[in-house]
C-alpha positions, 0 to 999 in steps of 0.5 A, spaced: 834 245 103 841 248 102 839 254 099 834 255 104 839 255 109 843 260 106 837 264 105 836 264 112 843 266 113 843 272 109 836 274 112 839 279 117 842 283 111 836 283 107 831 286 112 835 286 119 834 294 120 833 298 126 826 299 124 826 304 130 832 308 133 832 314 137 830 318 131 823 315 132 821 318 139 817 324 138 818 330 143 812 334 140 806 333 144 805 340 146 806 347 142 806 351 149 811 346 152 815 345 146 817 353 146 820 351 153 824 345 151 818 341 151 818 340 159 812 339 163 814 334 169 814 340 174 808 344 171 801 344 172 798 344 165 791 342 166 789 337 161 796 337 158 799 334 164 796 327 162 803 326 158 808 330 162 806 328 169 799 326 170 799 328 177 798 336 175 791 334 172 788 335 178 790 342 179 785 344 173 782 351 174 776 350 170 771 344 169 773 343 162 780 344 159 782 342 152 788 342 148 789 341 141 794 341 136 799 339 131 807 340 130 810 340 123 817 336 122 821 339 116 828 334 117 834 333 113 839 328 113 846 328 109 850 322 108 858 323 106 862 317 105 869 315 108 873 318 103 869 324 102 868 323 094 860 321 095 855 325 099 847 325 098 841 327 102 834 325 104 828 328 101 823 327 107 816 329 107 813 334 111 811 330 118 805 332 122 804 329 129 798 331 132 796 331 140 789 332 143 787 333 151 781 333 154 780 334 162 774 334 167 774 336 174 770 331 177 771 335 184 776 340 188 781 334 189 779 329 183 780 330 175 780 325 170 781 326 162 783 322 156 789 324 151 791 322 144 798 323 142 803 321 137 809 318 141 813 315 136 814 316 128 819 317 123 818 319 115 825 318 112 826 318 104 833 317 101 834 317 094 832 310 091 839 309 088 843 312 093 849 308 095 846 305 101 839 303 098 841 296 100 840 298 107 834 303 106 830 307 101 825 310 105 821 308 111 814 311 114 813 309 122 807 312 126 805 310 133 799 313 137 797 313 144 790 313 147 791 315 155 785 315 160 788 318 166 786 320 173 789 325 178 788 326 185 790 332 189 792 330 196 793 337 198 795 344 195 802 342 195 802 335 193 798 331 188 799 324 184 796 321 178 796 315 173 794 314 166 793 307 162 796 307 155 793 304 149 798 304 143 798 302 136 801 303 130 804 301 123 810 301 119 812 301 111 819 300 109 822 300 102 830 298 101 834 295 095 836 287 096 843 288 094 847 294 093 847 298 086 852 295 081 852 288 085 849 284 079 856 286 075 859 280 079 854 276 075 855 279 068 860 273 065 855 268 067 849 270 062 849 269 055 852 275 051 845 277 049 843 278 056 849 282 058 846 289 056 840 288 061 845 288 067 849 294 064 843 298 063 841 297 070 848 298 074 846 305 077 840 302 080 838 297 086 836 291 082 831 288 086 827 292 092 823 289 098 817 292 101 815 291 108 809 293 112 804 291 117 800 294 123 802 293 130 797 290 135 794 294 141 799 294 146 799 297 153 803 301 158 802 306 164 804 313 166 804 315 173 807 321 176 807 326 183 807 333 183 810 337 190 810 344 191 814 346 198 813 353 197 808 358 192 814 359 188 818 352 187 814 346 184 818 339 183 815 333 179 817 326 177 813 322 172 815 315 169 812 312 162 813 305 162 816 301 156 811 298 151 813 293 146 809 294 139 808 287 136 807 286 128 804 279 127 802 279 120 806 284 116 807 282 109 814 282 104 813 283 097 819 283 092 819 288 086 825 289 080 828 295 077 825 292 070 821 286 067 827 284 063 831 284 070 826 280 074 826 275 068 834 274 068 834 274 076 830 268 076 835 265 071 841 267 076 838 264 082 840 258 080 847 260 080 847 265 086 844 263 093 844 270 095 839 272 089 835 265 090 834 267 098 832 274 096 826 272 091 824 267 096 822 272 101 816 275 096 809 274 099 812 272 106 809 274 112 813 277 117 813 278 125 817 283 128 817 286 135 819 294 136 820 297 143 817 304 145 822 305 151 821 307 158 822 315 160 823 317 167 823 325 168 825 329 174 824 336 173 823 343 177 820 350 176 821 356 180 817 362 179 823 368 181 818 374 180 810 374 178 812 374 171 819 370 170 819 362 171 825 358 170 825 350 169 830 345 168 828 337 167 832 331 166 829 325 162 832 318 162 830 314 156 830 306 157 833 305 150 837 299 153 830 295 151 832 295 144 838 291 145 836 286 140 831 286 133 827 280 133 824 278 126 821 272 124 818 269 117 813 264 120 813 260 114 820 258 114 819 255 121 824 256 127 830 257 122 826 263 120 827 267 127 833 272 127 835 275 133 840 281 131 844 285 136 843 292 136 846 294 143 843 300 144 844 304 151 840 308 156 840 315 154 839 322 157 836 328 155 837 335 158 832 341 158 832 348 160 827 353 159 824 360 161 818 363 161 816 371 161 809 373 162 809 380 158 802 381 160 795 378 162 794 376 154 801 374 152 807 370 154 814 368 151 818 362 152 825 360 150 828 353 151 834 348 150 835 341 149 841 336 149 839 329 147 844 324 147 844 318 143 843 311 145 846 308 138 852 303 137 856 306 132 859 299 130 851 297 128 849 304 125 844 304 120 841 310 116 834 308 117 833 313 122 840 316 123 842 318 130 847 322 134 847 327 140 843 333 138 842 340 140 836 344 140 834 351 141 826 352 142 822 358 142 814 360 143 809 364 145 802 364 148 796 369 146 790 369 149 785 374 145 779 372 151 779 369 158 777 362 155 782 361 149 789 361 148 793 360 142 800 357 143 806 357 138 812 353 139 818 352 134 824 348 135 831 348 131 834 341 132 842 340 130 845 333 130 852 333 131 856 329 125 857 322 127 861 316 124 858 309 123 858 303 120 853 297 118 856 290 117 852 286 111 854 280 107 856 285 102 861 289 106 861 294 111 857 300 110 860 306 113 860 314 113 858 320 116 851 323 118 849 330 119 841 331 121 838 338 122 830 339 123 825 345 124 819 343 128 813 349 128 808 347 132 801 350 133 796 349 138 789 351 141 787 351 149 780 352 151 778 352 158 771 353 161 
């Protein structure tokens, strides 16, 4: 029982990660709007309004409106320790969040539709044996949202809309149980003939844990209102609710750098509650709660001329929902529940954009985004490094024929360097993080 109690005490450092942080909310759900700073609250976008502001759906100009596409994510994070003597960077795979919208005009005032989007996701791969491998080696997250939507046009100036969000997802996380070189602390506890096993693995994370699971279906809503007091000015407000994703039957598994090391750690477990506790997690079921935050959007667009449109938007993100990370190992009973302070704050995203209609077949866009971080730098983890981010966007639409439009968008994201520290049983892990990303997006828009 003593070892079990100590095991539970140190669980927070084995698996107590921010499974999500501000790096996981994706604003990549339209190639057209990405070029405009991913704005859409004050626009009549046809089927794509289901995401940005459901009220805009009823302003469809055709019986059917379909938009399909995907965004590529090429990202990199660089870490530098506090003394500047060590640095490394991620080798992230190419991400491809998708989006699809189908709208149907029921009557001159009513419209309905359904959308499928990736509202959240993350692929982050650090080197397996970097100095922070005991916090994270790699993480893959994906969330999907299916949203049936209804919209009603009260008048030519005013409309309302609402959507019912059905969300699901999955995650996988790999991390070292203890820091690289940690076993050197035990080298004098083993016979001489076994010491080479330790010295040969001092540059490796000796023990790794894999956590993975599927989130249960969760539900939320998306509502909006759109008002055009004049032919040139449109104002919109939309709200997407918070969704609590719950992993009920995740699994944990332990692996070792070498077979010999696994055998040796079995012997050392008798002298080290830390090692014993880590080994006890192998095969355990795990539960976790992962929030997707609420989003309140307020925007305005103004058509200065027949060709030039400018817009601005504020996005208030309810990250305070992630004040605590809740993790449970059911087999360990009540003592296996861990509630870890994350202390996230609500944050703001500021967006500006402009569109110029060069001709009936071609439109060009520019945008700017300033995204503030919600994280507490005293509880900062490298699993999804967060910072204030500046983005520049551009894009265009080409219409080869009346019913078909090809949309392209591109975003360059530059994260402002941030310093953070993460408290663990093995001491505080500190350093500077710098994030950059390139996001090309391609979409096809059909209406008939």
